[in-house]
C-alpha positions as CSV (number, residue, x, y, z in Angstrom):
1,X,-18.5,-48.1,-48.3
2,X,-21.9,-47.6,-46.7
3,X,-23.0,-49.8,-43.9
4,X,-26.6,-50.7,-43.2
5,X,-26.6,-48.2,-40.3
6,X,-25.6,-45.4,-42.6
7,X,-28.3,-46.3,-45.1
8,X,-30.9,-46.3,-42.3
9,X,-29.8,-42.9,-41.2
10,X,-29.9,-41.5,-44.7
11,X,-33.4,-43.0,-45.3
12,X,-34.6,-41.7,-42.0
13,X,-33.3,-38.3,-42.8
14,X,-35.0,-38.3,-46.3
15,X,-38.3,-39.4,-44.6
16,X,-37.9,-36.5,-42.1
17,X,-37.4,-34.0,-44.9
18,X,-40.3,-35.4,-46.8
19,X,-42.5,-34.8,-43.8
20,X,-41.2,-31.3,-43.4
21,X,-41.8,-30.5,-47.1
22,X,-45.3,-31.9,-46.8
23,X,-46.0,-29.8,-43.8
24,X,-44.7,-26.7,-45.6
25,X,-46.8,-27.5,-48.7
26,X,-50.1,-27.1,-46.8
27,X,-48.9,-23.7,-45.5
28,X,-47.9,-22.6,-49.0
29,X,-51.4,-23.5,-50.2
30,X,-52.9,-21.3,-47.4
31,X,-50.8,-18.4,-48.5
32,X,-51.8,-18.9,-52.1
33,X,-55.5,-18.9,-51.1
34,X,-55.0,-15.7,-49.1
35,X,-53.3,-14.0,-52.0
36,X,-56.0,-15.1,-54.4
37,X,-58.7,-13.7,-52.1
38,X,-56.8,-10.4,-51.9
39,X,-56.5,-10.3,-55.7
40,X,-60.3,-10.8,-56.1
41,X,-60.9,-8.1,-53.5
42,X,-58.8,-5.7,-55.6
43,X,-56.1,-5.2,-53.0
44,X,-52.8,-4.5,-54.7
45,X,-49.6,-5.8,-53.2
46,X,-46.4,-4.8,-55.0
47,X,-44.0,-7.5,-56.2
48,X,-41.2,-6.6,-53.8
49,X,-43.6,-6.9,-50.8
50,X,-44.9,-10.3,-52.1
51,X,-41.3,-11.6,-52.6
52,X,-40.1,-10.3,-49.2
53,X,-43.1,-11.6,-47.3
54,X,-42.8,-14.9,-49.1
55,X,-39.1,-15.3,-48.3
56,X,-39.6,-14.3,-44.6
57,X,-42.6,-16.6,-44.3
58,X,-40.6,-19.5,-45.9
59,X,-37.7,-19.0,-43.6
60,X,-40.0,-18.9,-40.5
61,X,-41.8,-22.0,-41.6
62,X,-38.6,-23.8,-42.5
63,X,-36.9,-23.1,-39.2
64,X,-40.0,-24.0,-37.2
65,X,-40.4,-27.4,-39.0
66,X,-36.7,-28.2,-38.7
67,X,-37.1,-27.7,-34.9
68,X,-39.9,-30.3,-35.1
69,X,-37.8,-33.1,-36.7
70,X,-36.4,-34.4,-33.4
71,X,-40.0,-35.0,-32.2
72,X,-40.4,-37.6,-35.0
73,X,-38.0,-39.9,-33.1
74,X,-39.2,-39.4,-29.5
75,X,-40.7,-42.3,-27.6
76,X,-44.5,-42.2,-27.9
77,X,-45.9,-41.1,-24.6
78,X,-49.6,-41.7,-25.1
79,X,-51.6,-44.8,-26.1
80,X,-50.6,-48.4,-25.8
81,X,-46.8,-47.9,-26.5
82,X,-46.6,-45.1,-23.9
83,X,-47.9,-47.3,-21.1
84,X,-45.5,-50.2,-21.6
85,X,-42.5,-49.9,-19.2
86,X,-44.4,-47.5,-16.8
87,X,-44.6,-48.2,-13.1
88,X,-47.6,-48.2,-10.8
89,X,-48.9,-49.3,-7.4
90,X,-51.4,-52.0,-6.6
91,X,-54.6,-50.7,-5.2
92,X,-56.7,-53.9,-5.2
93,X,-54.8,-57.2,-5.0
94,X,-54.0,-58.8,-8.4
95,X,-55.4,-62.4,-8.0
96,X,-54.7,-62.5,-11.0
97,X,-56.8,-59.4,-11.9
98,X,-57.2,-56.3,-9.8
99,X,-56.7,-52.6,-9.9
100,X,-53.5,-50.5,-10.0
101,X,-52.8,-46.8,-9.8
102,X,-50.6,-45.2,-12.4
103,X,-50.1,-41.4,-12.8
104,X,-53.0,-40.9,-10.4
105,X,-55.4,-43.0,-12.5
106,X,-56.9,-46.3,-11.6
107,X,-56.6,-49.1,-14.2
108,X,-57.7,-52.7,-14.3
109,X,-54.7,-55.0,-14.4
110,X,-53.8,-58.6,-14.7
111,X,-50.7,-60.1,-13.2
112,X,-48.5,-62.2,-15.6
113,X,-46.7,-63.6,-12.6
114,X,-48.1,-64.7,-9.2
115,X,-50.7,-62.9,-7.2
116,X,-49.5,-59.4,-6.1
117,X,-50.6,-57.7,-2.9
118,X,-51.8,-54.1,-2.2
119,X,-49.1,-51.4,-2.2
120,X,-46.6,-53.4,-4.2
121,X,-45.0,-51.7,-7.1
122,X,-45.6,-53.2,-10.6
123,X,-44.3,-52.6,-14.1
124,X,-46.6,-52.6,-17.2
125,X,-45.5,-55.2,-19.7
126,X,-48.5,-55.1,-22.1
127,X,-51.9,-53.7,-22.8
128,X,-55.0,-55.6,-23.9
129,X,-57.7,-53.0,-24.5
130,X,-58.3,-51.4,-21.2
131,X,-56.6,-54.1,-19.2
132,X,-53.0,-53.7,-18.3
133,X,-50.7,-56.7,-18.1
134,X,-48.2,-56.2,-15.2
135,X,-45.4,-57.9,-13.4
136,X,-43.9,-57.4,-10.0
137,X,-41.4,-54.5,-10.3
138,X,-37.8,-55.6,-10.4
139,X,-35.8,-54.4,-7.4
């Protein structure tokens, strides 16, 4: 008896393998083009060398892409989603807008709570374009 969780894991695994196979397909096309160019240039490659090189290349690509699968499920670290939950420090008072420093960069921010003074720590709760929505950091 499958549970919904099992179905999600199976579906996620199938999607992951679909991504890996798609990534491998583009590399197979590159190999085919290279072999076609060599054929038109008159370079002869014996069948055992073609098969051996193909198998080795397939194994290399397969192992490399299997190592990539875990990265499909990591938290996004850039863009809007990567900012939410990060912590920063107030540089110009948030009354309700001001400036905060996060990862050494200055960002315009707006407090979703009360006014926040300089040198207080804040947590990013949302992003509106280039304006970060922040709240006072929970202690």
